[in-house]
N, C-alpha and C positions, 0 to 999 in steps of 0.2 A: 217669925214671919216678916216683921218689919225690916229686920236686917236683910232678909232675902230680897226685899224690894229694892235695896240699894246696891245690888250686884251690878257689875259693869253691863251685863246683858240687859238688865231691867232699865238702867239709865239710858242705854242706847235706844231702847224701844219707846221711851217717853220723852225724848229730847224735843225741845222747842214747843210746838203747839200741840204736842201729844200724839202726833201722827207718827208713823213708822219711818221717820226721816232717815235714819241710818240705812235701813234696808232700801228705801226708795232711791237714796243717793247711790247706793251700790248698783241697783238695777239700772239707773240712768247712766252710770259710768259704763256698765256692761253694754247697754244699748249703743252708747256713743262709740265704744270700741268696736262693736259689731259693724256699725255703719261705716266707721273709718276703714276697717279691714275690707268691707265689701266695696267701698269706693276705691280703695287701693287695688283690689283685684280687678275691678272694671277698668281702671286706668292702665293696669299692666296688660290686660287683654287688648285694650285699644292700642297701646303702644306696640304690642306684638303684631296686631293686625296691620297697622300702618307700616311696620317693618317688612312684613310679608308682601304687602302691596308694592312697596318701594323696590322689591326685587324684580318687578316686571316693567318692561318698557314696551310701548306699542306704537308702531309707526304707520301712518297712512300713506299708501302708495303701492305701486307695483314692486314686487320684491326684486325684479330685475333692475330697478333703479335704486332700491334701498340697500340691498346686500353689498354692492360694490363699495358703499360708504362705510361698511363695518370692518373692524379689524379682522384679518385672516386668522384661522386656526384658533377660534375661541370657544366653539360650542361642542359640548360632549354628545349631544343628542338633538337631531332635527326630526321632528314628527310633523308631517304635512298631510292635509286632507284637501288636495286641490280639486277644482271642478272635475266632474267625471265625464264630460262630453256626452251628456244625455241627449243633446239635440234640442232641448227646450229650456225655457226659463224656469228657475227654481224660485218659488214664491211662498211666503207665509205672512202672517200678520202679528202685530203686537200692539194692543190698545188702539186698534183701528189703523195703525201705520203699516203700510205694505213694505215688506222686506224681501230681499232676494237678489238674484243676479242672472245674467244671461249665461247659459251653460251650453253653448253651441260654438264649435270652432270650424265648421265647414268640412267635416270629415276627419277620419282618424289620422291620416298623414299630417294634416294641418295641426291637429292637437298635439301630436308627438313633436312636431317642429316647434310648437309654442313651449312645450315642457322642457325640451333639451337645454336651452341656455339657462333656465332657472335651476335645473339640477346641477349644472356646471358652477353656477354662482353659489349654490349650497355647498358643493364640494370644497370650494375655496375657504369658506368660513368654518368648516368643521375642523376640530383638532385631529391630529394624526391618529389618535385612538378613539375618534368619534364615530358615530353611526347615524344612518338616516333610515327612517321608516316612512314609506309612501302608502297612503290609504287609497285604494281604488276598487273597482268592481269588474264584473265580467266583460264590460265593454272594451276595456283597454289594458287589463292586467297583463296579458300576454305580450303586448308591445312595450309596456312600461318596464317589464322585467328585462327585455332585450336592451332597452335604452339604459337601464341601470347597469347592466353588464358592460355597456360601452363606456359609461362615465366613470364607474367605480371599479370595474373589472369583474369578470365572472367568478374569479376566485374569492371575491369579497362578499359574495352572497352568503347570508347567514340563515335566514328563515323565510318561508312563505307562510305567514300566519293567516288563519281564517277566523274572522269575527262572525260567530253564529248568533243570529237573533231570531225572534219569533214573529214579529209583525210583518205585514205585507200580504199581498194577494197571491193567488195561484192561477195556473193556466190549464185548460183542458188538453193542451197540445204539447206540454213539456213539464219537466219537474219544476216545482216551485223554487224560486230563487230566494234563499233565506240566509245569505252570508255576503260579506265583503272580504276583499283580499288586502293584506298588509305585507308589503315586501320590505324586508330588513337587510340592509347592506352596511358593511364596515368600510371605513376609508383606508385603514391600514391593516397590519397583521395582528394587532391587539385591540381589544375593546373591553368595556366594562359591562358586566351582566350580573344581576342578582335575581335568581329564579323566583318568580312570585308564587305565593301559596294560594290555593283555591280550595273550597270545600270538597272533601272526598265524597264520592257517590256510592261506593261499595258498602255493603252491610258490615264487612269486617272492619272498615275504617270509619264507621259512622260517627259523626261528631268531631272528626279530625280533619286535617288539611293534607294536601298533597301538592307536589310541584305542578304548575300549570303546563299544559301541552301546547302544541301549535294550533289547537282549536280552542278559541276563547269564547266561552258561553256567557255573554253578558247581555242582559235584556236591553233592547232599545228603549228610547224614551217614548212613552205613550202620550197622547195628546192632552191628557188631563194631569200629567205629572207636574209637581211643584217645581221641579228642576227646569222645566221647559221655559225658555225665554223668548221664543218667537222666531229664531233664525231657522230657515228651512232645513239646513243640513246639520243641525246641532247633534253632537255625539254624546253618549253618556259619560258623566264624570268618572264613574267607576272604571270604565274602559281606559280612559286616559291616565288615571292614577296608577292603574296596573302597569301600563306601558312606560310611563315616566319613571316609576319606582324600579322597574326592571332594567331599564336601559340607560339611565343617567345616574351617576354616583351622587351621594349626599353632598350638597354644596355645589353641585355642578351647574352647567348652563344649558338651557333648552332653547331651541329655535322653532317657531312655527310661522312660516311666511305665507300661509293662507289661513289666518287664525280665526276668521269668522266670528262666532259669538264668544271665543276666548276660552273654550274648555281646556285646551292644552295648557294655557297660561295659568288658569285657576289651579289645575292639578299640580303644576310645577311649584307655584307659590305655597300651596297647602303642604307640599312635601319638602319645603325648604330649599328648593332649587331656584336660581335666578332664571329669567326667561325674557326673550325678545319676541314680540309678535309683529306681524306685518299683514295688512290687508288693503286691497285696492278700493274697498267700499267704505265710505266715511261712516255710514250707519253701523256697519259691523265694528269698526274701530270704537265708536261711541259706546256701543253695547258691550264690547269686551272690556273697555276701561271701567265702566260702571259695575260690571259683574265681578271683575277682579277685586275692586275696592270693597264691594258689598260682602262678598264671600269671605275675604280675608278679615274684615272687621267683625264678621259674625262668628268666626271660629273661636 
């Protein structure tokens, strides 16, 4: 028995002051290693987040002034959500701060005249295999499609997408309006497209996915959603990630020259695309910059 007490294991267990020093030392080393690895992972995530945020540039100004300063033929995909010409101001609030912009152009003809030179400026900075997607609604979609035919050519029309959502009111005099229009045009005879997958709805394909159609059923952002940042026309990140992933190749460049709260820019950065955003409202630019940085660092 005495000999057994002198085995290496017994000596390790009674080293020094009689405590389990060897085991404690091993556990301390293990904890230190865990902390070191955890710190390394956090540092790596932080570096990755900063790298994603660095992919995004945001300019304050009218895109008609900013776009001519950019190099031509550099963007794979331009996704814009310009004012809809609703005839009234768009307002919202964030922490007591009033956000919004004037959304009235003095009639539809004046609105189209305002939009035309901006689409021409977008045409210049798109690559020859680039595409543009214009988000609009019932007020002007018919005229914007004619304008896009004029600027890009009617043979460059690719899709009339419908974003179907559930929120909003109804009218006793007409069908409830529950969708926006997204008009997709190519600059040249070739373009990049990766069909997005969405959950299948049939019983036969339950639990599987299918290719998305030209009707995109993505819920709008409700007023209590954590995603909401206060900009009055903010669109769901899920919608923009679907569009950027479908229309811009990996490593490609995205443009949004009415970037608002920066959802398109966030989607591009999260998907590994570079992006340039432009907005005439300084509050929108500040909001977009903060949001891009926060979301990228949190990923």
